[in-house]
N, C-alpha and C positions, 0 to 999 in steps of 0.2 A: 582849402588852400593852406599849405604849411606856413607857420609863423617862425620868426627867428632870423638869424643872419642870412644874407644872400648866399653865403658859402654852403650853409646847411640846405637851403632850398635847392641849390644847384645839385647837391648830392642826391637829394630825394628825387629830383627830376631824372637824373641819370639812372637811378635804380628803376624807376617807373618805366622809362624808355627801354631799358635792357630787358626787363621782365616781359614787357609787351612784345618786344622783338622775338624773344624765345618762344612765346605762345604762338606767334604768327608764323614762325619759321617752317618752311615746307608747304605753306598754304597760300592760296590766292586771297587777297584782301580787297574788299570793296570799301573804298574811302568815300564817306558821305560828308555832308556838311557839318554834323556834330558828333560823329562817331566813325569807327571802322568796324566792319563786320567780316568775320571769317566763317565760311560755310563749307562743309564737306559732306555731301549727300551719301557718300559711300560708307561713312561712319557717323550716323546721326546721333548716336548716344554719347559721343566724346565731347565733353564740354570745352576742352581746349581747342577742338577743331570746329566748333559751332558756337560762336559767341559774338557779343559786341564788346568793344573796349574803347579807350581813349575818348570817353564821352565828355563833351563840353556843353551839353544842353542845359539851359537854366530856365528859360521861359516855358509856359505851358505849351505853346505852339512847337517849340524846339523839342521838348520832351515827347510830345505826341508823335512828332516826326520820327524820333529814334525808335519808339516802341512799334510804330507802323513799319519801319524799315526792317526791324527784326522779324516781324511776322512775314514780311514779303520775302526775305532772303533765307529764313530758317524754317520755312513751312514743312520741310522734309523731316524735321525733328520734333519730338514730343516735349522738348524743353526749350525755354527761353533763358539764356545765360548771359550775364553781364559781369565783366571783371572791373572792379573799381579800385582806386587808390586815393591818396591824399589830395590829388588834383581834381578828382571827380566832384562836380558841384553838389553841395549838400542837399540842395533842393531836388536834384535828380535822384539821389539816394533815398530821400524821404518818399518820393513818388514810387520808387521800386517797392518799398515796404508797404505803402498804401495799396499797391496793385497786387499784393499777395506774393511777391518774390521773397523767398526764404534765404537767409544768410547762411551759407555753408561754412565749414570751419575756417576761422580767421587765420591768416598767415602773417607771422612776424618776419619782416625782412631785416636781416642782420648783416652788418658790415664789419670787415676786419682789416686793419692796417698792418698789424704785426701778430703773427700766429704765436701762441704760447707753446713752449716745449711740451711734447706729448710722447707717451710710450708708443713704440712701433710694433705692430703685429707682424708675425711671420707669415705674410701672404704675398703672392705675386699678383700684380695688376695686369690684366689682359684687356687690351682694347677690343671692343666688339666691332668686328669687321666682317668676318666670314659667317656663312649661314649657320654653321654649328654653334658659333658664339651667340648668334641671335636666338637660336633655339634654347640655349642655356639661359639667356636673359629672360626669355618668355616664361620659362619654368619659375624663375624667381619672381617675376612680375605677378604670376598667378598666385603665389603664396602671399605677396604683398596685398593684392586685391582681396583675397579671402580674409586676411587679417582685418582689413577695413579701416585702419587708422588714418591713412592719407586720403581715403575716399569717403570719409564721414560715415562709415558703417553701412554703406549701401550694399544691397544684395545684387552683385554683378556676376555675370556668367562668363564662360570661356570665350564666347564671341566678343565680349567687351575687352577681354585681355588681348585677344588677337588684334583688335582694332587699336588698342593702346600701344602695342609694340609696333604695329605698322605706322602709327603716328610718330613714334620715336624714330623709326628708321627714316622717315621722310625728312627729319630734321638734320640728319647727318649729311656731310661731314662737319658742318658748322657747329653741331652739337655732338660731343663725343662721349660715348658710354664706355665704362670699364667694369670688368668683373674682378672681384677680389677672390683669388683662388688659393686653396691650401690642400696639399696632398691630392691634387686632381679634382677637388670639389669646389664649385663656386659657392661662396658663402654670403656674398654681398654684391651690390652694384651701386653705381653712382654715375653722374654725368657732369661735364664742365663745358663751358663755352666762353668765347670772347665776343661780347656784343660789339656792334659797329661803333658805339661811343666809348669803347675801350674799357668798359666795366667787365670784370671777371665774374663769372657766375658758376656756382656749384649748386646742383639741383638733383632731384630724384634719388636721394640716398635711401637705401634699404639694406638691412642685414637680416638673415634668418634668425628667428628667435633663439635658436641654439648657439648662434655665433655672436650674441650680444655681450657687452661688457668685457670684451677681449681686446679692445683697441683697434678693431678692424675699421669701424667708421672713422675713427680719428686718423688712421693711416690713409684712408681714401682722401679725407679732407686735407691732410698735410701735403700729400703729393699733388693734389689739384691746386692748392694754394701756391705751392712752390712753382709749379709749371706756369700758372697764370701770371704770377708776378714776374717770372723770368721772360715771359712773352710780352711784357710791357704794360700790364694792367696795374694802374696805381691803386685801385680799390678792388676788393673781392667781396661778394655778398652771397648769401644763401637764404632760403626761406625755411622757417620752422613753423609747423602747425601749432598754434597758440596753446591748444589743449593737451599737447603731447610732451613727453619728458625730454625729447631730443634737444629742446632749446637749452636745457641746462648744460649739456655737453658742449654745444656750440659756444655758450658763454664762457665756459671754462677754457676753451681753445682760443678765446680772444675776440669772438664775434659779439658785437653790441647792437641792441635793438635800434632800428632807424625809423621804420614806418610800418604801417599795417596795409595789407592788401586783402581784398575780399572778393568772393564769388557769390553772386546772387542768382537764384534759380527759381523759375516758376514752371510747373508742369502744365502742358496743354495737350489737346488731342492733335496728333500729327495731321497736317493738312488744314488746320484751323487758321 
């Protein structure tokens, strides 16, 4: 549970709610007594489409019930996945560690009230709407997955990429993807959304290795931030993998660390 002023606690809760909304977007959610569960049997390997979140369980009986519910609703997958944040009871997180759940790369959620001036790259932002644009996005996602920085270095195949893009597509139009294009070539992509609680989100940023350090990511962020604020978002946030260098760029642009979110994973045999 976060400590400090009630204003700060309110901000953290808004971030947690918005991030949870983004993960759930496009999926059916089973709301249980001490958690929510998202399950997608068509894409069993996607953690964002097969997970538990919003866990409030603290007693042994409550925790046992959450773990049993995951087995019941996620039996089609060979993973048990839980997303946690600062509001997740510490006793539940300790139980995850005890039960053999591994902590995947930690994400630093960073907020920005005022974006710092930044150089603009000569690119055109194209919203991903038509099939040809989704095909281009899929090619970039494949490079992203092969690089492995955002997926924790997992060895993932083309079927996973297809599922990942299908999951992205299900989230539209509430979650909008854009390509950064120069001379007819897509060099980067990113997404933005306005959560129901009016928090502005910037997510899923990626640039080709050959297109980095050219101001392209900064241009995507600046455009997203401008549009989100113009649409009435008082706060804008994004997530940075704690172990990666991108967080330094976000800090330079005016984003400040607010809270950590984590993903916990335990491998099981499908059907167990």
